[in-house]
DOTORMAR-129508 format. One record per atom (N, C-alpha, C): residue number from 1; y negated, x, z. Coordinates in Angstrom, 2 decimals. Each point is the difference from the previous one (the first is absolute). Layout:
<sites>
SITE   nr        v        u        w
SITE  NUM        Y        X        Z
...
</sites>
This chain:
<sites>
SITE   nr        v        u        w
SITE    1   -40.89   173.35    70.82
SITE    1     1.05    -0.54    -1.52
SITE    1     0.08    -0.87    -0.29
SITE    2    -0.22    -0.59    -0.63
SITE    2     0.81    -1.53    -0.62
SITE    2     0.46     0.93    -1.77
SITE    3     1.14    -0.94    -0.02
SITE    3     1.30     0.66    -0.43
SITE    3     0.19    -1.91    -0.79
SITE    4     0.71     0.61    -1.67
SITE    4     0.09    -1.51    -0.98
SITE    4     1.10     0.07    -0.34
SITE    5     0.92    -1.18     0.05
SITE    5     0.65    -0.03    -0.10
SITE    5     0.01    -0.75    -1.44
SITE    6     0.59     0.39    -1.34
SITE    6     0.19    -0.19    -1.17
SITE    6     1.14    -0.68    -0.74
SITE    7     0.27    -0.85     0.16
SITE    7     1.74    -0.93    -0.36
SITE    7    -0.41    -0.15    -1.65
SITE    8     1.01     0.77    -0.69
SITE    8     0.10    -0.92    -1.46
SITE    8     1.36    -0.58     0.05
SITE    9    -0.43    -1.24    -0.67
SITE    9     1.98    -0.44    -0.21
SITE    9     0.16     0.82    -1.63
SITE   10     1.27     0.15     0.24
SITE   10     0.37     0.86    -1.14
SITE   10     0.50    -1.18    -1.19
SITE   11    -0.30     0.04    -1.43
SITE   11     0.93    -1.46    -0.34
SITE   11     0.89     0.63    -1.12
SITE   12     0.38    -0.19    -0.04
SITE   12     1.55     0.96    -1.01
SITE   12    -0.73    -1.01    -1.58
SITE   13     0.15     1.34    -0.58
SITE   13    -0.17     0.32    -1.19
SITE   13     1.09    -1.09    -0.99
SITE   14     1.03    -0.10     0.40
SITE   14     0.91    -0.74    -0.43
SITE   14    -0.26    -1.75    -0.31
SITE   15     0.11    -0.97    -1.26
SITE   15    -0.26    -1.01    -0.03
SITE   15     1.06    -0.90     0.91
SITE   16    -0.90    -1.33     1.07
SITE   16     1.74    -0.63     0.03
SITE   16     1.27    -0.45    -0.38
SITE   17     0.75     0.16     0.61
SITE   17     1.16    -0.83    -1.26
SITE   17     0.00    -1.15     0.48
SITE   18     0.30    -1.02    -1.13
SITE   18     0.18    -1.44     0.15
SITE   18     1.47     0.14     1.80
SITE   19    -0.09    -1.16    -0.24
SITE   19     0.82    -1.21     1.15
SITE   19     0.61    -0.89    -1.42
SITE   20     1.41     0.28     0.30
SITE   20     1.07    -0.66    -0.50
SITE   20     0.89    -1.50     0.72
SITE   21     0.22    -1.31     0.04
SITE   21     0.72    -0.35     0.91
SITE   21     1.32    -0.01    -0.88
SITE   22     0.84     0.13     0.41
SITE   22     1.49    -0.32    -0.60
SITE   22    -0.13    -1.54     0.70
SITE   23     0.27    -1.02    -1.34
SITE   23     0.88    -0.70     0.65
SITE   23     0.80     0.14     0.07
SITE   24     0.90    -1.49     1.31
SITE   24     1.09    -0.50     0.03
SITE   24     1.42     0.40    -1.41
SITE   25     0.92     0.96     0.55
SITE   25     0.78    -0.39    -1.08
SITE   25     1.20    -1.02    -0.57
SITE   26     0.19    -0.63    -1.04
SITE   26     0.97    -1.49     0.29
SITE   26     1.20     0.56    -0.81
SITE   27     0.70     1.32     0.24
SITE   27     0.45     0.38    -0.96
SITE   27     1.33    -1.03     0.55
SITE   28     1.56    -0.44    -0.73
SITE   28     1.20    -0.34     0.52
SITE   28     0.65     1.04    -0.72
SITE   29     1.88    -0.21     0.57
SITE   29     0.88     0.62    -0.28
SITE   29     0.63    -0.66     0.01
SITE   30     0.88    -0.48    -0.68
SITE   30     1.35    -0.73    -0.26
SITE   30     1.65     0.96    -0.87
SITE   31     0.72    -0.32     0.45
SITE   31     1.15     1.26    -0.11
SITE   31     1.46    -1.05     0.01
SITE   32     1.14     0.22    -0.39
SITE   32     0.81    -0.59    -0.13
SITE   32     1.48     0.70    -0.71
SITE   33     0.62    -0.40     0.15
SITE   33     1.95     0.64    -0.26
SITE   33     0.69    -1.47    -0.42
SITE   34     0.06     0.42    -1.15
SITE   34     1.77    -1.11    -0.58
SITE   34     1.00     0.29    -0.13
SITE   35     1.15    -0.33     0.05
SITE   35     1.76     0.66    -0.32
SITE   35     0.97    -1.54    -0.26
SITE   36    -0.18     0.44    -0.32
SITE   36     1.89    -1.57     0.26
SITE   36     1.38     1.11    -1.43
SITE   37     1.18    -0.45     0.22
SITE   37     1.35     0.62     0.14
SITE   37     0.58    -1.40    -0.80
SITE   38     0.65    -0.73    -0.31
SITE   38     0.71    -0.86    -0.58
SITE   38    -1.49    -1.57     0.14
SITE   39     0.53    -0.24     0.44
SITE   39    -0.53    -1.63     0.54
SITE   39    -0.90    -0.23     1.20
SITE   40    -0.27     2.05     0.86
SITE   40    -0.87    -0.61     0.37
SITE   40    -1.30     1.39     0.02
SITE   41    -1.00    -1.24     0.62
SITE   41    -1.52     0.36    -0.24
SITE   41    -0.84     0.93     1.16
SITE   42    -0.27     1.08     0.14
SITE   42    -0.70    -0.03     1.31
SITE   42    -0.75     0.79    -0.11
SITE   43    -1.05    -0.33     0.98
SITE   43    -1.51     0.34     0.08
SITE   43    -1.10     0.52     1.30
SITE   44    -1.16     0.36     0.08
SITE   44    -0.71     0.30     0.85
SITE   44    -1.50     0.28    -0.96
SITE   45    -1.46    -0.11     0.68
SITE   45    -0.71     0.25    -0.27
SITE   45    -1.41    -0.05     1.61
SITE   46    -0.45     0.24     0.04
SITE   46    -0.72     0.24     0.70
SITE   46    -1.97     0.34    -0.31
SITE   47    -0.67     0.24     0.66
SITE   47    -1.04     0.09    -0.30
SITE   47    -1.62    -0.73     0.32
SITE   48    -1.18    -0.16    -0.29
SITE   48    -0.75    -0.49     1.20
SITE   48    -1.41     1.52    -0.35
SITE   49    -1.85    -0.73     0.73
SITE   49    -0.09     0.65     0.32
SITE   49     0.02     1.84    -0.09
SITE   50    -0.90     0.42    -0.70
SITE   50     0.09     2.05     0.11
SITE   50    -0.98    -0.04    -0.45
SITE   51    -1.58     0.14     1.23
SITE   51    -0.90     0.16     0.04
SITE   51    -0.18     1.63     0.06
SITE   52    -0.91     0.57    -1.15
SITE   52    -0.39     1.87    -0.49
SITE   52    -1.25     0.04     1.04
SITE   53    -0.34    -0.79     0.13
SITE   53    -1.74    -0.09     0.98
SITE   53    -0.27     1.53    -0.17
SITE   54     0.90     0.54     1.90
SITE   54     0.15     0.97     0.52
SITE   54    -0.55     1.56    -1.15
SITE   55     1.48    -0.19    -0.87
SITE   55     0.48     0.71    -0.65
SITE   55    -1.09     0.46    -1.12
SITE   56    -0.85    -1.79    -0.78
SITE   56    -0.85     0.85    -0.77
SITE   56    -1.69     0.29     0.82
SITE   57     0.32     0.04     1.03
SITE   57    -1.08     1.08     1.29
SITE   57     0.00     0.87     0.07
SITE   58     1.13     0.37     0.01
SITE   58     0.58     1.62     0.35
SITE   58    -0.38     1.13    -2.01
SITE   59     0.78    -0.43    -1.01
SITE   59    -0.70    -0.43    -1.22
SITE   59    -0.57     0.46    -0.09
SITE   60    -1.16    -0.50     0.10
SITE   60    -1.80    -0.80     0.41
SITE   60     0.07     1.94     0.85
SITE   61    -0.11     0.13     0.64
SITE   61     0.12     0.93     0.32
SITE   61    -0.21     1.87    -0.07
SITE   62     1.32    -0.58    -1.01
SITE   62     1.22     1.40    -0.60
SITE   62    -1.24     0.00    -1.09
SITE   63    -0.41    -0.71    -0.69
SITE   63     0.15    -0.31    -2.16
SITE   63    -1.56    -0.15     0.36
SITE   64    -0.66    -0.63     0.59
SITE   64    -1.44    -0.42     0.21
SITE   64    -1.11     0.74     0.89
SITE   65     0.01     1.35    -0.18
SITE   65    -1.01     0.52     1.67
SITE   65    -0.59    -0.41     0.26
SITE   66    -1.02    -0.13    -1.93
SITE   66    -1.44    -0.19     0.14
SITE   66    -0.64    -1.57     0.49
SITE   67     1.24    -1.12     0.57
SITE   67    -0.27    -0.50     0.47
SITE   67     0.08    -0.99     1.30
SITE   68    -0.39    -0.18     1.16
SITE   68     0.73    -0.63     1.36
SITE   68     0.59    -1.57    -0.82
SITE   69     0.81     0.15     0.58
SITE   69     0.89    -1.33     0.32
SITE   69    -0.91    -0.13     1.72
SITE   70     0.10    -2.12    -0.25
SITE   70    -0.72    -0.72     0.98
SITE   70     0.90    -0.74     0.36
SITE   71    -0.08    -1.25     0.89
SITE   71     0.72    -1.11     0.20
SITE   71    -0.78    -0.94     0.25
SITE   72    -1.72     0.23     0.56
SITE   72    -1.24    -0.71    -0.61
SITE   72    -0.10    -0.68    -1.31
SITE   73    -0.07    -0.50    -0.87
SITE   73     0.35    -0.68    -1.17
SITE   73    -2.04    -0.17    -0.19
SITE   74     0.50    -0.62     0.85
SITE   74    -2.60     0.09     0.37
SITE   74    -0.33     1.17    -0.44
SITE   75     0.50     1.31     0.63
SITE   75    -0.44     1.83    -0.61
SITE   75     0.53    -0.01    -1.17
SITE   76     0.67    -0.66    -0.48
SITE   76     0.74     0.91    -1.27
SITE   76    -0.96    -0.18    -1.42
SITE   77    -0.23     1.03    -0.37
SITE   77    -0.45     0.21    -1.63
SITE   77     0.63    -0.98    -0.62
SITE   78     1.89     0.49     0.06
SITE   78     0.93    -0.41    -0.98
SITE   78     1.41    -0.41     0.74
SITE   79     0.23    -0.52    -0.64
SITE   79     1.38    -0.91    -0.20
SITE   79     1.11     0.12    -0.27
SITE   80     0.53     0.20     0.06
SITE   80     1.65     0.86    -0.17
SITE   80     0.64    -1.05     0.10
SITE   81     1.61    -0.92    -1.01
SITE   81     0.47    -0.48     0.36
SITE   81     0.74     0.53    -1.34
SITE   82     1.84     0.08     1.27
SITE   82     1.15     1.08    -0.65
SITE   82     1.07    -1.25    -0.12
SITE   83     0.96    -0.34    -0.51
SITE   83     1.31    -0.30     0.05
SITE   83     1.09     0.73    -0.15
SITE   84     1.13     0.05     1.14
SITE   84     0.67     1.20    -1.05
SITE   84     1.18    -1.26    -0.40
SITE   85     1.10    -0.43    -0.38
SITE   85     0.28    -0.05    -0.34
SITE   85     1.81     0.03    -0.68
SITE   86     1.06    -0.11     2.04
SITE   86     0.75     0.35    -0.61
SITE   86     1.14    -0.01    -0.41
SITE   87     1.79     0.23     0.66
SITE   87     0.85    -0.99    -0.75
SITE   87     0.01     0.34    -1.52
SITE   88    -0.57     0.77    -0.69
SITE   88    -0.07     0.28    -1.39
SITE   88     1.27     1.06    -0.13
SITE   89     0.40     0.54    -0.93
SITE   89     0.66     1.04    -0.41
SITE   89    -0.98     0.75    -0.32
SITE   90    -0.23     1.66     0.21
SITE   90    -0.91     1.41     0.54
SITE   90    -0.72    -0.29    -1.30
SITE   91     0.48    -0.22    -1.57
SITE   91    -1.27    -0.46    -1.28
SITE   91    -0.81    -1.56     0.27
SITE   92     0.64    -0.96     0.52
SITE   92    -0.60    -0.90    -0.02
SITE   92    -0.76    -0.31     1.07
SITE   93    -0.16     0.63     1.25
SITE   93    -0.98    -0.16     1.22
SITE   93    -1.56     0.47    -0.56
SITE   94    -1.59    -1.08     0.44
SITE   94    -1.03    -0.24    -0.69
SITE   94    -0.54    -0.02     1.72
SITE   95    -0.95     0.39    -0.88
SITE   95    -1.28     0.20     1.70
SITE   95    -1.13    -0.71    -0.82
SITE   96    -0.20    -1.04     0.27
SITE   96    -1.71    -0.70    -0.55
SITE   96    -0.50     0.46     1.09
SITE   97    -1.48     0.42    -0.30
SITE   97    -1.20     0.29     0.45
SITE   97    -1.36    -0.86    -0.99
SITE   98    -0.96    -0.24     0.74
SITE   98    -1.49     0.18    -0.11
SITE   98    -0.98     0.15     0.96
SITE   99    -1.02     0.76    -0.93
SITE   99    -0.80     0.46     1.06
SITE   99    -1.55    -1.16    -0.05
SITE  100    -0.63    -0.28     0.99
SITE  100    -1.39    -1.19    -0.10
SITE  100    -0.96     1.29     1.06
SITE  101    -1.66    -0.30    -1.05
SITE  101    -0.80     0.70     0.72
SITE  101    -0.01    -1.49     0.80
SITE  102    -1.22     0.65     1.12
SITE  102    -0.45    -1.03     1.39
SITE  102    -0.61    -1.18    -0.20
SITE  103    -0.55     0.38    -2.07
SITE  103    -0.64    -1.36    -0.10
SITE  103     1.50    -1.00    -1.16
SITE  104     1.04     0.07     0.44
SITE  104     1.25    -0.99    -0.11
SITE  104     0.76     0.58    -1.65
SITE  105    -0.79     0.63    -0.54
SITE  105     0.08     0.43    -1.56
SITE  105     1.32     0.30     0.20
SITE  106     0.93    -0.15    -1.21
SITE  106     1.07     1.02     0.32
SITE  106    -0.33     1.77    -1.47
SITE  107     0.36     0.63     0.38
SITE  107    -0.45     1.27    -0.43
SITE  107     1.05     0.82    -0.35
SITE  108     0.94    -0.30    -0.33
SITE  108     1.44     0.49    -0.47
SITE  108     1.38    -1.25     0.62
SITE  109     1.06     0.39    -0.92
SITE  109     1.12    -0.90     0.23
SITE  109     1.03     0.65    -1.26
SITE  110     1.40     0.51     1.24
SITE  110     0.70     0.28    -0.96
SITE  110     1.22    -0.01     0.81
SITE  111     1.10     1.22    -0.46
SITE  111     1.53    -0.42     0.55
SITE  111     0.45     1.47    -0.51
SITE  112     0.73     0.32     1.49
SITE  112     0.62     1.45    -0.57
SITE  112     1.53     0.08     0.46
SITE  113     0.71     0.90    -0.40
SITE  113     0.98    -0.03     0.69
SITE  113     0.60     0.09     1.57
SITE  114    -0.90     1.27     0.18
SITE  114    -0.26     0.65     1.82
SITE  114    -1.56    -0.46     0.40
SITE  115     0.78    -0.14     1.28
SITE  115    -0.79    -0.87     1.82
SITE  115    -2.01     0.90    -0.60
SITE  116     0.73     1.52    -0.41
SITE  116    -1.15     1.55     0.31
SITE  116    -0.14    -0.38    -1.11
SITE  117     0.30    -0.49    -1.61
SITE  117    -0.77     0.16    -1.24
SITE  117    -1.09    -1.28    -0.30
SITE  118     0.43    -0.78     0.90
SITE  118    -0.81    -0.95     0.34
SITE  118    -1.21     0.53     0.81
SITE  119    -0.11     0.24     1.09
SITE  119    -0.83     0.36     1.17
SITE  119    -1.04     0.82    -0.96
SITE  120     0.34     1.26    -0.64
SITE  120    -0.13     0.63    -0.81
SITE  120    -1.22    -0.15    -1.61
SITE  121     0.52    -1.26    -0.06
SITE  121    -1.07    -0.59    -1.33
SITE  121    -0.78    -0.97     1.19
SITE  122     0.11    -0.84     1.05
SITE  122    -0.74    -0.45     0.64
SITE  122    -1.36     0.82     0.21
SITE  123     0.78     1.55     0.31
SITE  123    -0.56     0.48     1.03
SITE  123    -1.37     0.58    -1.32
SITE  124     0.78     0.46    -1.29
SITE  124    -1.39     0.52    -1.17
SITE  124    -0.73    -1.54    -0.28
SITE  125     0.19    -0.83    -0.11
SITE  125    -0.79    -0.87    -0.28
SITE  125    -1.32    -0.55     0.33
SITE  126    -0.10     0.33     1.73
SITE  126    -0.06    -0.25     0.85
SITE  126    -1.03     0.43     0.42
SITE  127     0.20     1.85     0.18
SITE  127    -0.40     0.88     0.11
SITE  127    -0.98     0.01    -1.27
SITE  128    -0.32     0.02    -1.38
SITE  128    -0.21    -0.39    -0.72
SITE  128    -1.27    -0.49    -0.25
SITE  129     0.20    -1.56     0.62
SITE  129    -1.66    -0.42     0.12
SITE  129    -0.07     0.06     1.72
SITE  130     0.12     0.71     0.43
SITE  130    -0.43     0.36     0.94
SITE  130    -0.95     0.78    -0.25
SITE  131     0.51     1.17    -0.35
SITE  131    -0.51     1.42    -1.11
SITE  131    -1.88    -0.59    -1.07
SITE  132     1.01    -1.08    -0.63
SITE  132    -1.42    -0.64    -1.08
SITE  132    -0.75    -0.47     0.73
SITE  133    -0.37    -0.84     1.45
SITE  133    -0.40    -1.21     0.59
SITE  133    -0.80     1.46     0.93
SITE  134     0.55     1.47     0.37
SITE  134    -0.64     0.24    -0.01
SITE  134    -1.10     1.00    -0.79
SITE  135     0.32     0.14    -1.02
SITE  135    -1.03     0.49    -1.16
SITE  135    -1.56    -1.15    -0.38
SITE  136     0.80    -0.97     0.48
SITE  136    -1.36    -1.21    -0.03
SITE  136    -1.10    -0.21     1.10
SITE  137     0.87     0.30     1.02
SITE  137    -0.89     0.03     0.75
SITE  137    -0.89     1.59     0.37
SITE  138     0.31     1.12    -0.65
SITE  138    -0.53     0.82     0.39
SITE  138    -1.11    -0.14    -0.89
</sites>
């Protein structure tokens, strides 16, 4: 008896997820303290680069679960640029972001008080465009 084996490839009903490249954060933080008594003034300052790239990638994984973060820019559908300004008071901190599609066109930019808020806004913009592109391909 000759038998046959059939192999069926399972196709996911889920649409592909957009790939997002997170650019290196160029964030800086500067802080200082100054004081004085009579004719004596003293103080200190410190600061320097404080990259937030790993934190942004982590937050993307938490807040934008319908996307995939990639470290290969050439494979990305979108590029996220997010800079965190540190060293200011809690009220004045600013997180600036910009999202670009793979044609290099800016699709959204803005600023928020929290890094999580910037990631949420960026995610919303790229997922809306991704859904729009998916509808136009259908």
